C-alpha positions as CSV (number, residue, x, y, z in Angstrom):
1,M,123.1,86.1,115.6
2,I,125.3,83.1,116.3
3,P,124.1,80.0,114.5
4,G,122.5,77.5,116.9
5,S,121.9,80.2,119.6
6,K,118.4,80.7,120.9
7,G,118.9,84.4,121.4
8,R,117.5,87.2,119.3
9,H,119.5,89.6,117.3
10,P,121.2,92.2,119.4
11,S,119.6,95.6,119.7
12,F,120.9,98.5,117.6
13,K,122.7,99.9,120.6
14,R,124.3,96.5,121.4
15,G,125.2,95.9,117.8
16,L,126.8,99.4,117.6
17,L,128.9,98.6,120.7
18,F,130.1,95.3,119.1
19,A,131.1,97.3,116.0
20,L,133.0,99.9,118.1
21,Q,134.7,97.1,120.0
22,G,135.7,95.5,116.7
23,A,137.1,98.8,115.4
24,R,139.0,99.4,118.6
25,Q,140.5,95.9,118.4
26,A,141.5,96.3,114.7
27,F,143.1,99.7,115.4
28,A,145.0,98.2,118.3
29,Q,146.4,95.3,116.3
30,E,146.8,96.6,112.8
31,A,149.6,99.1,112.1
32,N,148.4,99.6,108.5
33,L,145.0,100.7,109.7
34,R,146.5,103.2,112.1
35,R,148.7,104.6,109.3
36,M,145.7,104.9,107.0
37,A,143.8,106.7,109.7
38,V,146.7,109.2,110.1
39,V,146.7,109.7,106.3
40,A,143.0,110.3,106.4
41,A,143.3,112.9,109.2
42,V,146.1,114.7,107.3
43,T,143.9,114.6,104.2
44,V,141.0,116.2,106.0
45,V,143.3,119.0,107.4
46,V,144.7,119.7,104.0
47,G,141.2,119.7,102.6
48,L,140.2,122.3,105.1
49,F,143.3,124.4,104.3
50,V,142.7,124.4,100.5
51,G,139.0,124.9,100.9
52,L,137.6,122.0,99.0
53,D,134.1,122.4,97.5
54,A,131.2,120.1,98.5
55,V,131.7,117.6,95.6
56,S,135.4,117.3,96.3
57,W,134.6,116.7,100.0
58,A,132.1,114.0,99.1
59,L,134.7,112.2,97.0
60,V,137.5,112.6,99.6
61,L,135.2,111.3,102.4
62,A,134.0,108.4,100.2
63,C,137.6,107.5,99.5
64,I,138.5,107.6,103.1
65,G,135.6,105.5,104.0
66,A,136.3,103.0,101.2
67,V,140.0,102.6,102.2
68,L,139.3,102.2,106.0
69,T,136.4,99.8,105.3
70,T,138.5,97.7,102.9
71,E,141.3,97.5,105.4
72,L,138.8,96.4,108.2
73,L,137.5,93.7,105.8
74,N,141.1,92.7,105.1
75,T,141.8,92.4,108.8
76,A,138.6,90.3,109.3
77,I,139.5,88.0,106.5
78,E,143.0,87.5,107.8
79,T,141.6,86.8,111.3
80,V,139.2,84.2,110.0
81,V,141.9,82.6,107.8
82,D,144.2,82.4,110.8
83,L,141.4,80.8,112.9
84,V,140.5,78.1,110.4
85,S,144.1,77.5,109.1
86,P,146.6,78.0,111.9
87,E,149.2,76.1,110.0
88,F,150.6,77.4,106.7
89,H,148.5,76.4,103.7
90,P,148.8,77.7,100.2
91,M,145.0,78.4,99.9
92,A,145.1,80.3,103.2
93,G,148.0,82.4,101.9
94,K,146.2,83.0,98.6
95,A,143.1,84.2,100.5
96,K,145.1,86.6,102.6
97,D,147.1,87.9,99.6
98,I,143.9,88.5,97.6
99,A,142.4,90.4,100.6
100,A,145.6,92.5,100.8
101,A,145.4,93.2,97.1
102,A,141.9,94.5,97.5
103,S,143.1,96.9,100.2
104,C,146.1,98.0,98.0
105,C,143.8,98.5,95.0
106,I,141.4,100.8,96.8
107,S,144.3,102.7,98.4
108,I,145.9,103.3,95.0
109,T,142.6,104.4,93.5
110,A,141.9,106.7,96.5
111,A,145.4,108.2,96.2
112,L,144.8,108.9,92.5
113,I,141.4,110.5,93.1
114,G,143.0,112.6,95.9
115,L,145.8,113.6,93.6
116,L,143.3,114.9,91.0
117,I,141.2,116.7,93.6
118,F,144.0,118.3,95.5
119,S,146.1,119.3,92.5
120,R,143.0,121.0,91.1
121,A,142.3,122.7,94.4
122,I,145.9,123.8,94.8
123,F,146.1,125.0,91.2
124,F,142.9,127.0,91.6
125,I,144.3,128.7,94.8
126,G,147.4,129.6,92.8
127,K,145.3,131.2,90.1
128,L,143.3,133.2,92.7
129,E,146.6,134.7,94.1
130,D,147.6,135.9,90.6
131,I,144.4,137.9,90.3
């Protein structure tokens, strides 16, 4: 709800539409988010190809969700910072840099988890072919 407004909270359906609108706007303006979505799609295709088990899928999907969520939060923070500080200010730059660092940190973590999961899956497939 907007502070000072007399309206009630939006319905679930209306709130979901706002969320979808925000996601669409973020994907339209943020190239990094689009790149991350492509990497996520490729990861899912490779996961299907190598036949990941349920636990591996849970970890991969959690990593994809964490990376995309963090990038959306980074975009929201950058948007708010740009709104309240249209001129350059060191504190505004610091806030944006920290938000970008969070996105980078989760992306590196997800990549390392993916490396462990997929190297294990690929190694296991190789062992099955030797039998």
